[in-house]
N, C-alpha and C positions, 0 to 999 in steps of 0.2 A: 791536181785533183786526186783525192784519196782513191785507193784501189777498189774500194767497195762500190763507188760510183761508176768507175770504169767497167767493172764486171756486170753491174746491174744494167747499164746501157747495152753492153754486148749481148746479154741474155735477151734483152728486149728486141734487138734486131737479129732475129734468128738466121742461121745459115740455111742454104737450100736443103741440106740434109734434115733439118729440123722443121720442115714445112708444116707438119701437124701442129707443133707448138705455136707456130706463127699464125695458123688459122684460128686456134683456140684463143690466142691473145687478141686477134682481130675481132672475134665475136664479143669478147669482154669489152673491148674499146667501143664497139658498135652499141652494145647494150647500155653502157654508161652514157654515151652520146644521146641516144634516143630518150632514155629516162630523164636526163637533165633538161634536154630541149623541151620535151613534152610538159614537164612540171613547170618550167619557167613560162612557157606559152600560156598554159591554162591559168596560172596564177595572175599573169599579166592581163588576160582577157577578163577575169573576174574583177581585178582592180579597176580596169578601164570601164567595165560595165557599171560598177558601183560609183565611180567618180562621175561618169557621164550622166547617170541617172540623177544623182544629187545635183549636178550642175543645172540640168534641165528643170528639175523641181524648184530649185532656188530662183530660176529665171522666170517662173510662171506664177509663183504664189508668194505670199508673205511667209516669214519664218515662224511667226506666232499669230494665231487667230484668236481674237477676243470679241465676245458678244456681251452686250449690256444694255440697260434701258436708256442710258444717257451717253451715247457714243461721242458727242462733242466734248463732254466733260472728261470722258475716259481718254480721249486723244490728247487733251492738254496735260493730263496727269502722266500718261505713259511717255510723252515726249521729254519729261524731266529726267528720265533715267539715262545715265551715261552710255550704256550699252545699246541704246536705241538710236538708229541712224535715220529712219523714216517711219511714218505711220500713214497709212492710206485707208480710205473707205471703200467698201464693196457691198453690193446687194446681190444676193445669189438666189436662184430659183430654178425650177424645172419647167420645160415647155415642149411644145411640138413644133418643129420647123418644117414648113412645107416648101419643097423644091418644085422643079418643073414637072416631074412625073411621080414623085413619091414623097412621103413624110417620114420623119424620124425623131425620136426623143432626143432632147439636148439639155445641156446644163448651161443656163444663162447667167452671165456675170455682168452686173452693172458697174461701170467704172467711169470716173472723170478722166480727162486727158492727162492731168497731172499724176493721177494714181496709175494710169496705164503705163506711163513712162518709167515707173519704178520696176516694171516687169521687163528687164533687159533682154531676156531671151526672146520674148514676143516682139518687142520694139525693134530689135536688130534683124528679125526675120519676118517682117510684114511686107506683103506686096500691096502697097498703098500708102497713103499719108495718114500718120497717126492723128493729125489735126482734124481729120474727118469725124473723129469720135465726138466732136463738139456739135455736130449736126444731129438733130433729133431723129432722123430717119436712117442713120448710118449704123452698120453692124459689121463686125469682123468675125469671120468663122475660121475654124481649123482646116488645114489642108485635106485631111482624110474625110472630113465632113463634106467639103466641097466636091470631092471625087464621088462620094456615095450618092449625093443628090444631083450630081451633074451640074454644079454651079460654077460660075466664073465671076470675076470682079465686074461689078456693074449690074448684075442680075438682081431682080426683085424677089423677095421671099416674104412669107407670112409666118409670124410667130404667134402661136396660141398657147396661153398659160392656163393653169387650173383655176385661178381666181376668177370669180364671176362678176358680172355687172347686170343690174336690173334693166329690163326693157319691156316693151308692150307684149313681147312673146314669152316673158318670164326671165329667169336667170340664164344668162349666156356667158360662156368663157370669154375672157378678155383676149383681144388679138390686136396686132399691129403689123403693118407692112414696113419692111426695111430694105434698103439698098445695100448690097454687098460692097462695102467700101474698101475691104482688104481681106486677104487670106493669110492666116498665121501659120507658121511652122515652128512649133515649140521644140522639136527634137524628140518628143514623146508621142508615139502614134495613138495611144489611148486618149491623151489629152486632145489631140487634133481631131479625133473622131467624134467628140461630143460637145465641145465648147463653143459658145457664141458670146461675144462681148458687145454690149450695147451701152449707150449713155446712161449714167447713173440716175439722172432725174426721170428718164423714161422707165427704167427698171423699178423705181420707187412707185410710180403710178400703176405699173402692171402687177407688181407683187404685194403692194401694201405692207411692206416689211421694214424692219429696222436695219440700219447700216451695220455691217460687220467691220471690225478694224483688222487690218493686216499690218503687223508690226515687223519691221526689218531691223536686224541687229548687226553688230560689228563682227560677230563670230557665230555663224549658223550651227557649228558643232556644239555650242554650249547652250542651245535653246532649252534643254531640260532644266538647267539651273536658272535661266532667265524666267522660264515659265513659273517655276516655284516662287521666285521673288515677286513677280507680278500678282500671282494668285494670293500670296500671303498679304501683300500690301493693299490690294484692291478687292479683298474678299467680299465685301458687302455691295460692291458696285458691279461685279462681274457675274454674268449668268453662266457663261461657258468660256473656257480657255483651253486651247490646244496648240500643238505645234507640228511642224512638218515631220519630225521623227515619229510622233505618235500616229499621225495620219498614214504614214508609209511604213509603220513598224513591221508589218507582215512580210513585205518584199525585202526590206533591209535585213531582217532576220534570216529569211530564206537564202539570200545571197551569201551571208556570212557562213551559214551551215554548209551551203553547196561548195564554197571555196575550201572549207576545212575538209569536207568529205572527198572532194576531187584530189586535193593535195595528198591526203592519206593513201588513196588508191594508187595514184601515180608514183608515190614514193616507193611502192612495192617494186616498180620496175628497176629503180636504183638499187633496192635491196637485192633483187635477183642478180643484177649485174655484179654486185659486190660478192655474192656467193660464187658467181662464175669466176671471178678473179681468184678467190680462194681455191677453187677446184683447179684452175690453171696452174696456180703456184704449187699445189700438191704434185701435179704431173711434172712440173719443172724440177721440183726437188728430186723426184724419182729419176728423171732424165739426167740430172747433173750430180748424181751421187759420187761419181768418181772425181769430178772437179772439186766437190766439197771436201772429199777425203784428202786430196792433194793440197788444197789450201790449208786445211787443218794441220797437215804434216809439216808444211814449210813455215808454220808459225801463226797462221790466222786464228784469231780468237773466236769463240762461239758468238760473241757480240757482233763481230764483223760479219760472220756468216748470216746471222739473223738480219743484220742491217741490209745486206745485199738483196734478200728476198722481200723485205719490207719496201725497199726502194723500188723494186720491180713492180710490186702491186701499186705503189704510189704513182709511178710514172704512167702506168696504164690508166689509172683513175684520173690523173691530172690531164693527160692528153684527151681522154674521153669527155671530161667535164669541160675543158676549154672549147672543144669542138661543139659540144651541146650548147654552151653559152653563146657562141658565135652564131650558130644556126638559129637559135631562139631570137637573138637580137635582129637578125636579118628578116626573120619571119614576122616579128612584131612590127618592124618598120614598114613592111609591105603587106600587112594582113588584109587590108581592104581590097587591094589589087588581086591577091591570091583568092579571096572569097569570090570576087566577080568572075575570075577565070574559071574556078571550079564550078560555079553555077552555070556559066555558059557552056562549059565542056560536058557537064553531066545532065543539064536541064533540070536540076533539082534546086529548089530554094533552100539554101543552107541557113539563112538568117532572116526569118519572116518577122517583119516589124509588128505584125498583129499579135505575135506570140511573145516576142522579146522586148516590146515597148519602144525600142530605139530603131532608127532607120539605118544606122551603120554599125558594123561590128567593131566595138572599141577595144583598144589594148593600151595598157599603161604600165610600163615596166617600173619596178620598185627595187632600189638598191638593196634594201633590207631583205626583200624576198629572194633576190639573186644570191646574196651572201648566205642566206639560210640554205638554199638549194645546194650551193657549192660546198658549204660546211657539211651537209648531210651526205653528199656524194663522196667527198674526200674522207670524211670521218669513218663512214661505214666501210669504205674500201681499205683504209689503213687497219681498222679493227679486224676485217676479214683476212688481212695478210699476216696478222700476228701469229696465229697458230701454225700455218704452214712454215713460216720462218723459224718458229721455235722448234718444230720437228726437224728442220734442216740443221739447226745448231746442235741438236741432241744426237745426230748421227755419229757412230763410232768409226773413225777413219781406219782403224786396224781391221775391223770386221769387213769393211768394204774392200780394202786393198789386198786382203789375204788371198782372195781367189783371182786377182788380176795378174 
Protein backbone atom coordinates (compact mmCIF):
# COMPACT_ATOMS: atom_id res chain seq x y z
CA UNK A 1 0.00 0.00 0.00
CA UNK A 2 1.32 3.45 -0.93
CA UNK A 3 2.21 5.69 2.00
CA UNK A 4 -0.43 8.28 0.96
CA UNK A 5 -3.18 5.73 1.62
CA UNK A 6 -1.70 4.75 4.98
CA UNK A 7 -1.50 8.35 6.16
CA UNK A 8 -5.03 9.15 4.89
CA UNK A 9 -6.41 6.17 6.85
CA UNK A 10 -4.42 7.22 9.94
CA UNK A 11 -5.80 10.77 9.80
CA UNK A 12 -9.31 9.36 9.46
CA UNK A 13 -8.99 7.31 12.67
CA UNK A 14 -7.97 10.17 14.97
CA UNK A 15 -6.13 9.70 18.24
CA UNK A 16 -7.82 10.49 21.57
CA UNK A 17 -5.88 13.77 21.62
CA UNK A 18 -7.55 14.73 18.33
CA UNK A 19 -11.08 14.15 19.63
CA UNK A 20 -12.34 17.45 18.18
CA UNK A 21 -11.28 16.44 14.67
CA UNK A 22 -12.91 13.07 15.21
CA UNK A 23 -16.20 14.76 16.14
CA UNK A 24 -16.02 17.04 13.08
CA UNK A 25 -15.38 14.04 10.80
CA UNK A 26 -18.27 12.23 12.48
CA UNK A 27 -20.65 15.09 11.67
CA UNK A 28 -19.43 15.09 8.06
CA UNK A 29 -20.08 11.35 7.87
CA UNK A 30 -23.52 11.75 9.46
CA UNK A 31 -24.50 14.60 7.13
CA UNK A 32 -23.54 12.60 4.06
CA UNK A 33 -25.39 9.53 5.35
CA UNK A 34 -28.61 11.45 6.04
CA UNK A 35 -28.48 13.31 2.72
CA UNK A 36 -27.89 10.19 0.63
CA UNK A 37 -30.50 8.12 2.50
CA UNK A 38 -33.15 10.86 2.33
CA UNK A 39 -32.61 11.48 -1.38
CA UNK A 40 -32.74 7.78 -2.32
CA UNK A 41 -35.84 7.17 -0.17
CA UNK A 42 -37.75 10.13 -1.61
CA UNK A 43 -36.82 9.26 -5.20
CA UNK A 44 -37.83 5.63 -4.60
CA UNK A 45 -41.20 6.68 -3.17
CA UNK A 46 -41.85 8.94 -6.16
CA UNK A 47 -40.84 6.11 -8.53
CA UNK A 48 -43.06 3.67 -6.65
CA UNK A 49 -45.99 6.07 -6.65
CA UNK A 50 -45.63 6.67 -10.39
CA UNK A 51 -45.27 2.95 -11.19
CA UNK A 52 -48.15 1.83 -8.94
CA UNK A 53 -50.46 4.56 -10.23
CA UNK A 54 -49.80 3.59 -13.85
CA UNK A 55 -50.20 -0.13 -13.03
CA UNK A 56 -53.60 0.49 -11.45
CA UNK A 57 -54.73 2.76 -14.30
CA UNK A 58 -53.67 0.14 -16.85
CA UNK A 59 -55.59 -2.51 -14.94
CA UNK A 60 -58.86 -0.58 -14.85
CA UNK A 61 -59.19 0.99 -18.30
CA UNK A 62 -58.14 0.66 -21.92
CA UNK A 63 -54.95 2.28 -23.13
CA UNK A 64 -56.74 4.19 -25.91
CA UNK A 65 -60.38 5.31 -25.97
CA UNK A 66 -62.12 5.63 -29.35
CA UNK A 67 -65.60 6.97 -30.08
CA UNK A 68 -67.36 6.81 -33.44
CA UNK A 69 -70.74 6.32 -35.10
CA UNK A 70 -69.95 2.77 -36.21
CA UNK A 71 -68.24 1.00 -33.27
CA UNK A 72 -68.48 -2.50 -34.76
CA UNK A 73 -66.74 -1.36 -37.95
CA UNK A 74 -64.12 0.55 -35.96
CA UNK A 75 -63.38 -2.53 -33.87
CA UNK A 76 -62.72 -4.60 -36.99
CA UNK A 77 -60.42 -1.92 -38.41
CA UNK A 78 -58.50 -1.30 -35.17
CA UNK A 79 -57.89 -5.01 -34.58
CA UNK A 80 -55.84 -5.11 -37.81
CA UNK A 81 -53.00 -3.08 -36.26
CA UNK A 82 -50.06 -5.12 -34.97
CA UNK A 83 -49.68 -3.05 -31.80
CA UNK A 84 -53.29 -3.75 -30.75
CA UNK A 85 -53.70 -6.74 -28.42
CA UNK A 86 -57.42 -6.44 -27.57
CA UNK A 87 -60.39 -4.20 -28.24
CA UNK A 88 -63.40 -4.03 -25.92
CA UNK A 89 -66.71 -2.17 -25.83
CA UNK A 90 -67.95 0.04 -23.01
CA UNK A 91 -70.96 2.26 -22.39
CA UNK A 92 -70.39 4.99 -19.84
CA UNK A 93 -72.72 7.36 -18.04
CA UNK A 94 -73.49 9.05 -14.75
CA UNK A 95 -76.13 8.15 -12.23
CA UNK A 96 -77.33 8.27 -8.65
CA UNK A 97 -76.89 5.12 -6.58
CA UNK A 98 -79.19 4.63 -3.62
CA UNK A 99 -77.91 2.66 -0.65
CA UNK A 100 -79.55 1.73 2.63
CA UNK A 101 -79.59 5.20 4.12
CA UNK A 102 -78.09 7.60 1.57
CA UNK A 103 -77.50 8.27 -2.12
CA UNK A 104 -74.36 9.30 -3.99
CA UNK A 105 -73.37 10.19 -7.53
CA UNK A 106 -71.57 7.45 -9.43
CA UNK A 107 -69.88 6.75 -12.75
CA UNK A 108 -71.57 3.79 -14.42
CA UNK A 109 -69.71 1.56 -16.87
CA UNK A 110 -71.49 -1.03 -18.96
CA UNK A 111 -69.29 -4.01 -19.83
CA UNK A 112 -69.69 -7.51 -21.17
CA UNK A 113 -68.08 -10.36 -19.23
CA UNK A 114 -65.48 -10.76 -21.98
CA UNK A 115 -64.52 -7.07 -21.82
CA UNK A 116 -64.51 -7.02 -18.00
CA UNK A 117 -61.91 -9.81 -18.03
CA UNK A 118 -59.55 -7.46 -19.91
CA UNK A 119 -59.38 -5.29 -16.78
CA UNK A 120 -56.88 -7.46 -14.89
CA UNK A 121 -56.65 -5.25 -11.81
CA UNK A 122 -60.42 -5.43 -11.24
CA UNK A 123 -60.69 -9.10 -12.17
CA UNK A 124 -57.94 -10.13 -9.74
CA UNK A 125 -59.37 -8.09 -6.84
CA UNK A 126 -63.08 -8.83 -7.09
CA UNK A 127 -64.98 -10.28 -4.14
CA UNK A 128 -67.44 -12.29 -6.16
CA UNK A 129 -67.76 -14.18 -9.42
CA UNK A 130 -67.00 -12.27 -12.62
CA UNK A 131 -69.52 -14.50 -14.42
CA UNK A 132 -72.33 -12.80 -12.44
CA UNK A 133 -71.96 -9.85 -14.82
CA UNK A 134 -73.95 -11.90 -17.33
CA UNK A 135 -77.00 -11.57 -15.07
CA UNK A 136 -79.16 -8.57 -15.94
CA UNK A 137 -79.64 -7.45 -12.32
CA UNK A 138 -76.00 -7.79 -11.17
CA UNK A 139 -73.62 -4.92 -10.44
CA UNK A 140 -70.06 -4.57 -9.18
CA UNK A 141 -69.20 -1.54 -7.06
CA UNK A 142 -65.93 -0.09 -5.76
CA UNK A 143 -64.67 -0.77 -2.24
CA UNK A 144 -64.83 2.88 -1.10
CA UNK A 145 -68.32 3.27 -2.56
CA UNK A 146 -69.48 0.21 -0.62
CA UNK A 147 -68.10 1.71 2.60
CA UNK A 148 -69.71 5.11 1.91
CA UNK A 149 -73.16 3.60 1.33
CA UNK A 150 -72.81 0.84 3.92
CA UNK A 151 -73.28 -1.89 1.33
CA UNK A 152 -72.18 -5.50 1.29
CA UNK A 153 -72.18 -8.23 -1.31
CA UNK A 154 -75.75 -9.43 -1.85
CA UNK A 155 -77.43 -6.10 -0.95
CA UNK A 156 -79.93 -4.48 -3.32
CA UNK A 157 -79.44 -0.94 -4.66
CA UNK A 158 -81.33 1.34 -7.03
CA UNK A 159 -79.56 3.16 -9.85
CA UNK A 160 -81.21 6.32 -11.20
CA UNK A 161 -79.88 7.93 -14.41
CA UNK A 162 -80.56 11.36 -16.00
CA UNK A 163 -82.16 9.86 -19.12
CA UNK A 164 -85.96 9.93 -18.95
CA UNK A 165 -88.84 7.71 -19.94
CA UNK A 166 -92.40 8.84 -20.68
CA UNK A 167 -95.18 7.76 -18.35
CA UNK A 168 -98.71 8.81 -17.42
CA UNK A 169 -97.09 11.12 -14.86
CA UNK A 170 -94.87 12.75 -17.48
CA UNK A 171 -91.15 12.26 -18.06
CA UNK A 172 -89.44 10.34 -15.28
CA UNK A 173 -85.74 9.45 -14.87
CA UNK A 174 -84.91 5.87 -15.74
CA UNK A 175 -84.01 3.58 -12.85
CA UNK A 176 -83.29 -0.06 -12.16
CA UNK A 177 -82.62 -2.23 -9.13
CA UNK A 178 -79.38 -4.18 -8.96
CA UNK A 179 -77.94 -6.81 -6.65
CA UNK A 180 -74.38 -6.20 -5.48
CA UNK A 181 -72.68 -9.26 -6.99
CA UNK A 182 -69.15 -8.18 -6.14
CA UNK A 183 -67.01 -5.46 -4.61
CA UNK A 184 -63.98 -4.25 -6.59
CA UNK A 185 -60.61 -3.07 -5.26
CA UNK A 186 -58.71 -1.36 -8.05
CA UNK A 187 -55.88 -0.02 -5.89
CA UNK A 188 -57.04 3.55 -6.63
CA UNK A 189 -59.25 4.99 -3.91
CA UNK A 190 -60.75 7.61 -6.27
CA UNK A 191 -61.79 4.91 -8.73
CA UNK A 192 -63.26 2.71 -6.00
CA UNK A 193 -65.25 5.65 -4.60
CA UNK A 194 -67.38 6.36 -7.67
CA UNK A 195 -67.43 3.43 -10.11
CA UNK A 196 -70.21 0.93 -10.74
CA UNK A 197 -70.06 -1.78 -13.41
CA UNK A 198 -73.25 -3.25 -14.87
CA UNK A 199 -74.01 -5.50 -17.90
CA UNK A 200 -73.48 -3.64 -21.18
CA UNK A 201 -76.91 -4.44 -22.62
CA UNK A 202 -78.60 -2.98 -19.52
CA UNK A 203 -76.37 0.11 -19.74
CA UNK A 204 -77.42 0.60 -23.37
CA UNK A 205 -81.10 0.59 -22.37
CA UNK A 206 -80.50 3.02 -19.51
CA UNK A 207 -78.27 5.54 -21.30
CA UNK A 208 -79.37 5.22 -24.96
CA UNK A 209 -75.78 5.89 -26.02
CA UNK A 210 -73.24 4.46 -28.45
CA UNK A 211 -70.56 2.03 -27.40
CA UNK A 212 -67.07 3.35 -26.74
CA UNK A 213 -64.05 1.29 -27.77
CA UNK A 214 -61.29 0.53 -25.28
CA UNK A 215 -58.10 -0.37 -27.13
CA UNK A 216 -55.36 -2.37 -25.38
CA UNK A 217 -51.85 -2.17 -26.83
CA UNK A 218 -48.59 -4.10 -26.58
CA UNK A 219 -46.74 -1.10 -25.08
CA UNK A 220 -48.79 1.39 -23.01
CA UNK A 221 -45.87 3.84 -22.87
CA UNK A 222 -46.16 4.37 -26.66
CA UNK A 223 -49.88 5.23 -26.70
CA UNK A 224 -49.23 8.77 -27.93
CA UNK A 225 -47.63 7.40 -31.11
CA UNK A 226 -50.36 4.76 -31.48
CA UNK A 227 -53.08 7.38 -30.98
CA UNK A 228 -51.62 9.54 -33.77
CA UNK A 229 -51.54 6.54 -36.12
CA UNK A 230 -55.18 5.62 -35.41
CA UNK A 231 -56.34 9.23 -35.67
CA UNK A 232 -54.59 9.67 -39.02
CA UNK A 233 -55.88 6.42 -40.53
CA UNK A 234 -59.43 6.58 -39.13
CA UNK A 235 -59.91 10.36 -39.30
CA UNK A 236 -63.33 10.25 -41.01
CA UNK A 237 -64.75 7.48 -38.82
CA UNK A 238 -63.61 8.65 -35.38
CA UNK A 239 -65.47 11.34 -33.42
CA UNK A 240 -63.11 11.33 -30.44
CA UNK A 241 -59.85 9.58 -29.62
CA UNK A 242 -57.90 9.83 -26.38
CA UNK A 243 -55.50 7.75 -24.30
CA UNK A 244 -54.56 7.14 -20.68
CA UNK A 245 -51.64 9.59 -20.80
CA UNK A 246 -53.90 12.42 -21.97
CA UNK A 247 -56.60 11.59 -19.41
CA UNK A 248 -54.07 11.53 -16.56
CA UNK A 249 -51.65 14.16 -17.89
CA UNK A 250 -52.12 16.55 -14.97
CA UNK A 251 -51.23 14.06 -12.24
CA UNK A 252 -48.37 12.50 -14.25
CA UNK A 253 -46.92 15.95 -14.88
CA UNK A 254 -47.32 16.89 -11.21
CA UNK A 255 -45.49 13.71 -10.13
CA UNK A 256 -42.60 14.44 -12.48
CA UNK A 257 -42.28 18.04 -11.27
CA UNK A 258 -42.56 16.98 -7.62
CA UNK A 259 -39.83 14.36 -8.00
CA UNK A 260 -37.49 16.89 -9.62
CA UNK A 261 -38.22 19.56 -7.00
CA UNK A 262 -37.82 17.19 -4.04
CA UNK A 263 -34.58 15.81 -5.49
CA UNK A 264 -33.16 19.31 -5.90
CA UNK A 265 -34.10 20.30 -2.35
CA UNK A 266 -32.69 17.14 -0.78
CA UNK A 267 -29.53 17.41 -2.88
CA UNK A 268 -28.78 20.52 -0.83
CA UNK A 269 -28.25 18.27 2.21
CA UNK A 270 -25.50 16.46 0.30
CA UNK A 271 -24.05 19.80 -0.81
CA UNK A 272 -23.96 21.03 2.80
CA UNK A 273 -22.29 17.77 3.87
CA UNK A 274 -19.68 18.29 1.14
CA UNK A 275 -18.94 21.80 2.40
CA UNK A 276 -18.61 20.34 5.90
CA UNK A 277 -16.02 17.92 4.54
CA UNK A 278 -14.14 20.87 3.01
CA UNK A 279 -14.26 22.72 6.35
CA UNK A 280 -13.03 19.68 8.24
CA UNK A 281 -10.15 19.27 5.79
CA UNK A 282 -9.13 22.90 6.25
CA UNK A 283 -9.00 22.28 10.00
CA UNK A 284 -7.12 19.02 9.45
CA UNK A 285 -4.55 20.82 7.29
CA UNK A 286 -4.02 23.40 10.04
CA UNK A 287 -3.73 20.63 12.63
CA UNK A 288 -1.23 18.62 10.55
CA UNK A 289 1.00 21.46 9.35
CA UNK A 290 4.04 19.98 11.12
CA UNK A 291 3.36 16.50 9.65
CA UNK A 292 3.08 18.03 6.19
CA UNK A 293 6.37 19.90 6.62
CA UNK A 294 8.18 16.75 7.76
CA UNK A 295 6.77 14.73 4.85
CA UNK A 296 7.87 17.41 2.39
CA UNK A 297 11.33 17.53 3.99
CA UNK A 298 11.90 13.77 3.66
CA UNK A 299 10.96 13.85 -0.01
CA UNK A 300 7.16 13.68 -0.34
CA UNK A 301 5.98 15.57 -3.41
CA UNK A 302 3.24 18.19 -3.44
CA UNK A 303 1.15 15.74 -5.45
CA UNK A 304 1.46 13.16 -2.65
CA UNK A 305 0.44 15.71 0.01
CA UNK A 306 -2.55 16.72 -2.09
CA UNK A 307 -3.51 13.07 -2.60
CA UNK A 308 -3.48 12.40 1.17
CA UNK A 309 -6.15 15.01 1.87
CA UNK A 310 -8.23 14.21 -1.21
CA UNK A 311 -8.24 10.58 -0.05
CA UNK A 312 -9.32 11.68 3.42
CA UNK A 313 -12.31 13.56 1.99
CA UNK A 314 -13.04 10.65 -0.34
CA UNK A 315 -13.04 8.14 2.54
CA UNK A 316 -15.46 10.21 4.63
CA UNK A 317 -17.76 10.58 1.62
CA UNK A 318 -17.46 6.90 0.66
CA UNK A 319 -18.30 5.67 4.16
CA UNK A 320 -21.17 8.14 4.54
CA UNK A 321 -22.56 7.32 1.10
CA UNK A 322 -22.32 3.57 1.73
CA UNK A 323 -24.13 3.93 5.05
CA UNK A 324 -26.79 6.10 3.40
CA UNK A 325 -27.39 3.57 0.63
CA UNK A 326 -27.65 0.74 3.18
CA UNK A 327 -30.12 2.65 5.38
CA UNK A 328 -32.20 3.66 2.35
CA UNK A 329 -32.34 0.07 1.07
CA UNK A 330 -33.50 -1.25 4.46
CA UNK A 331 -36.05 1.57 4.79
CA UNK A 332 -37.48 0.93 1.31
CA UNK A 333 -37.80 -2.81 1.97
CA UNK A 334 -39.79 -2.15 5.15
CA UNK A 335 -41.50 1.13 4.25
CA UNK A 336 -45.07 -0.10 4.75
CA UNK A 337 -44.26 -1.61 8.16
CA UNK A 338 -42.52 1.62 9.19
CA UNK A 339 -45.53 3.66 8.06
CA UNK A 340 -47.96 1.52 10.05
CA UNK A 341 -45.74 1.69 13.14
CA UNK A 342 -45.45 5.48 12.95
CA UNK A 343 -49.20 5.85 12.44
CA UNK A 344 -49.99 3.63 15.43
CA UNK A 345 -47.35 5.38 17.56
CA UNK A 346 -48.35 8.96 16.71
CA UNK A 347 -52.04 8.46 15.97
CA UNK A 348 -51.60 10.49 12.78
CA UNK A 349 -52.55 9.21 9.32
CA UNK A 350 -49.36 9.69 7.30
CA UNK A 351 -50.69 8.34 4.00
CA UNK A 352 -54.39 9.02 3.46
CA UNK A 353 -55.72 7.12 0.44
CA UNK A 354 -58.35 9.83 -0.10
CA UNK A 355 -55.53 12.32 -0.76
CA UNK A 356 -52.83 10.17 -2.37
CA UNK A 357 -55.12 7.91 -4.50
CA UNK A 358 -53.37 4.67 -3.40
CA UNK A 359 -54.04 2.46 -0.36
CA UNK A 360 -50.40 1.66 0.42
CA UNK A 361 -47.22 3.73 0.44
CA UNK A 362 -45.27 2.44 -2.57
CA UNK A 363 -41.50 2.50 -3.02
CA UNK A 364 -39.55 1.28 -6.02
CA UNK A 365 -35.78 1.61 -6.04
CA UNK A 366 -34.07 2.42 -9.32
CA UNK A 367 -30.45 1.50 -10.04
CA UNK A 368 -30.02 4.58 -12.23
CA UNK A 369 -31.33 6.86 -9.45
CA UNK A 370 -29.06 5.22 -6.88
CA UNK A 371 -26.02 5.61 -9.14
CA UNK A 372 -26.97 9.24 -9.73
CA UNK A 373 -27.18 9.94 -5.98
CA UNK A 374 -23.90 8.11 -5.33
CA UNK A 375 -22.27 10.07 -8.15
CA UNK A 376 -23.55 13.40 -6.79
CA UNK A 377 -22.41 12.57 -3.26
CA UNK A 378 -18.96 11.30 -4.21
CA UNK A 379 -18.41 13.91 -6.90
CA UNK A 380 -19.29 16.94 -4.76
CA UNK A 381 -17.21 15.61 -1.87
CA UNK A 382 -14.13 15.08 -4.04
CA UNK A 383 -14.55 18.55 -5.57
CA UNK A 384 -14.92 20.02 -2.08
CA UNK A 385 -11.68 18.28 -1.05
CA UNK A 386 -9.59 19.72 -3.88
CA UNK A 387 -9.00 23.23 -2.54
CA UNK A 388 -8.05 22.22 1.04
CA UNK A 389 -5.73 19.58 -0.45
CA UNK A 390 -4.22 22.18 -2.77
CA UNK A 391 -3.64 24.54 0.18
CA UNK A 392 -1.92 21.71 2.06
CA UNK A 393 0.36 21.02 -0.90
CA UNK A 394 1.29 24.72 -1.17
CA UNK A 395 2.52 24.98 2.44
CA UNK A 396 6.20 25.94 2.77
CA UNK A 397 7.96 23.36 5.02
CA UNK A 398 10.81 25.78 5.81
CA UNK A 399 8.44 28.39 7.23
CA UNK A 400 6.60 25.77 9.31
CA UNK A 401 9.73 24.12 10.80
CA UNK A 402 11.63 27.37 11.40
CA UNK A 403 9.89 27.95 14.72
CA UNK A 404 9.68 24.29 15.82
